[in-house]
N, C-alpha and C positions, 0 to 999 in steps of 0.2 A: 694546517687546513689546506697550505701546498705538496705539505708534505704526504696528507692523505689521498691529494689526487696522486700524485704519483707513487703511491703504494696500490689505489683503484686501479689504474692502468696499467703498473705491472699484472696483479692477477687477471684482470682482463685478458693479457696477453698469456699467462702462465694459461686460463682455463683452454684458449685460444687452442695451444701448443697440443692438450690434450684430447681431442674433440680430433686434430689432425691426427697423432697417432694411432688414435681409438679408428675412426671410418677415412682415415686418409682423404681432409678435406674441412673444408672452417665454415662455421657455420654460417649462415645465410638468412636471417632474419630480418622477416619484415615490419617496419618500425610504426605503422598507419595500421594493419593489422594483422598484429603475431599470430599464432598459430595459439601457444599459450603467453599468458603474463603471468606474473608473480608478485602481486604487489607485498610488501614487505613493510611494516609498522614496529619502530621501535620502540621499547619504553625497557626506561634502563637497561637494562642486563637482556631482558626475556624481548623475546619477537615473536609475529604471529604471521602466516603468509595464506594464501589463497592462493587458485591459481584457476581463473578463466577467461576468457577475452574482455568480460563482463561482470561487475562485481556478483556475489551471487544473490543475491535481495531481486535482480531484474527475474520475472519472469516468462518475456520475452509474448506478451500481450500487450504491452501499450506500445501505439505504434504512433497517435498524437496524444501532444498534453498540454494542458495548461498552464497557466503561470504558478509555479510554484505546488508542481503534484505533490503529494502526500508517497514517500515511499514506500514500496507492494509491503515490503517485510513489516513498516514498520502500523501498516494499515490492517494486514491480519494480525497484530499484535493486540491493537487496537480491539480492534471485532472480537476474540475472546476474552481480553476483561471485558468488555462487555454484558457477556453472557450468550452471544450467539451463539458459538455452537449449541447450546441448552434450550434456547429459545425457536433451532432447528428444526431438532429434533420433535420441539414439540407439534411444529409447521406453521411457529408465528410469522407474521412477514415483515421486512426489514422495507426500510423506505430513507432514503439521503436525497433531502428536499432542497441540496446546494453541490451535487454529484459531481461537479469540475469536468474531469476527464473518466469518472467510475472506477476510479478507484476501490472505494468503499462496495460498491456495487458489486465488483469480479469478485473481489477477494469473498467475499458473503458467502458468493455464490459457490466457489471453488470449498471453502470450509463445508457448505450445507449439500455439494453432492462429493466428497468426498475424493477430491479432485487435488491431485498430487500441484503441491508449485513450479510451478514449469514444465508444465508439463506438454506445452504448446512448443518450449523450445527448445532447437536442435542443437545451435552453438556450446560446448562446454568444452572448457580448455583439457580437461582431461582426457576428452574423444583424442588425441595426438600425443596422449602418453603410451611410449611404447612400449608398460605393463600394461596397459591399457585393456579388460577383457569385454571386448565389446560382447561376445554371447551372453552375458551374464547379465551388461547392460543393457541388451535387447528383454532379457524375461522380466527387470524391471520395468522395463516402457510399458510393457502389452500387460502384466501384473496392474499397472499404476493407472490404465488404460480402461481395465474391466471394469475395475472398481468406481471409476467413471462414470462412465456407461451407467453404471446399477445408480449409481446416484443421482443420476439425470431423472429419473424417475419418482421422485421422491422429494422434489425444492417445492419450498413452500416462496410463496409471490414474496418480490423483488424489487422493488420501483426507484427509482428516479428520476430527478427535477432540475433543471435548472435554468434561468434568465437568459441566458447565455445561449443563442443560436450555437456555435461556434464550440460551446463547451460542449451541447448536445447531441450537436453532431462528430466529437472526438468520443466522448461516451462510447456514443451505437458503434465507431467503428473499432474501439476499444473491445468492445462484449464481442461484438463478432470474429475477430482476429482469436480471443479466450473462446469462440466455441459455447456462446451463450444467448444467442440471439434469441431464440424461443423461452429464455426463462426469464429475461432482466428486459423491465421496461421503461424508457428512456422518452422526456416529454420538455417541451417549452413550458414553465410557467414562472410566475413570482412565486415567490413565498410565503406572501400574504396571504394568496390565492387559494394553497395548496390546503386539500378537506383528507380526511382520514376516510381508507378503505374498508378498516378493518376495528372491532372493537378494542386492539388490543396490537402491540408489537413492538418492534424497537427502531428508534430513528437515530440514527449513524450519520455525519456529518462533520464537515470542515469546513466552518464558513472563511472569510476572504481575513486576513490577514497581515501588515508586514511589518518591516521593521519598525520604521515609525509609526505611531498610531496614526489614524485618519479618521476625521470623522463621520465619513459614509464607511468604514470598516464597525465602527460604535452602532450608526444607525443598522448595517445587516444586522448584526448583532440581537437587535432588538427584534427587529421585523420580524425573525426568528422567536425568538423569544413569545412572542406577541401573538403568532400563530401556534404553538405547542399552548403556551396557558389556554387559548380560544376555544382548540379543534380537537389536541391530544390528548384530553385527561384522559388515566388510563393506560396511557402508553409508558414506556420506559424510553432514555435519553439519553447520548451519547456524543456531548460536543467534544471537540481539538480546535481548542482554540489560545491567544497567545498570554494569554493570562488572567490575572486577578480584576482587572480592570473591564475587560470585554468579558468576563464570566456573569460578571454582575450585572451588564446589559440584559442578561438573557430573561430576568427576573423572577427566578425561583432557589432555591435550596438545594447546592449536589450535596448528594450524601456521600459520595466519595472526590478526590480529586489525585489524581495519580500524574507525576511528570511524566513528559513524551520528548523524544530528542528527537527532532528530525529539519535535517540542517543545522545552519548556523541560529536559529530559532531556538527556546527555551521555550514550549509549550505544554499546556497541562490538559490532561483529558478528565470531562467532566461529565457523572454519571451523576441521571438524573430519576425518579420517580418521578411523572406526572402528576401531583393529586394537590387539591386545593391545599390542603393544609402544608406546603412546601410553598408556594407560591409568595410572594413578595406584597404587601399588603396593598401597596400602592399598583399594585397590576392586576389584583384581581378582577375581573370581567365582571 
């Protein structure tokens, strides 16, 4: 390890000398907010790199977060797996009854309106590469903006609820920052009292869970399941949760189960057709 550190220091000195010879000055690096960061992940001999002040999954709209929010790119992947792109084209609505900071709502709106991920984001590491083609990048952004403007005219209804005033405030702020205030409705409501506003649609949600299973988390899943069974038969649902035990609290047989990686907790995405035949006998209304 000592030899490795010595070799690393020597490489840094050699690189600094190369810059001095080429540009007659030593690089000055802002260690708090550098122009470009290059994360490197080593796997055996191969490695991968990316260039950005923040990771590529950051869209740029999230100005407020709730506890343990779902990553934006993970939320988008779950929506696609749940069939939202097809449902949106058919004009079907989307509901998140436990919306937290609104990630599913915003990602759903982006998919439905053909809005490019990170269209509202302005800070990318590649903008400071010397060979960055600014004119081409500007053309691409203008084309993406035109597509988004056209898509805004055909967005289906997207609704979010949360029992927490703080979460609803965070959702509304993030929704506004993403430019979807006119398309997404977010209100305070207990999941036990939510009613459907259409004959069918997609319910997409990420109920609370943690590393250690709590009775309150079981109850939250049970309350969600009771509402889906009682009020939303004829809808489809996709629930992201921490595993089989919490999934059982929903009271329905899932038609598909998929592993989802979201931080340190190994999650599953459960897809349901909310129909009488899929409801556990003891949970039938």
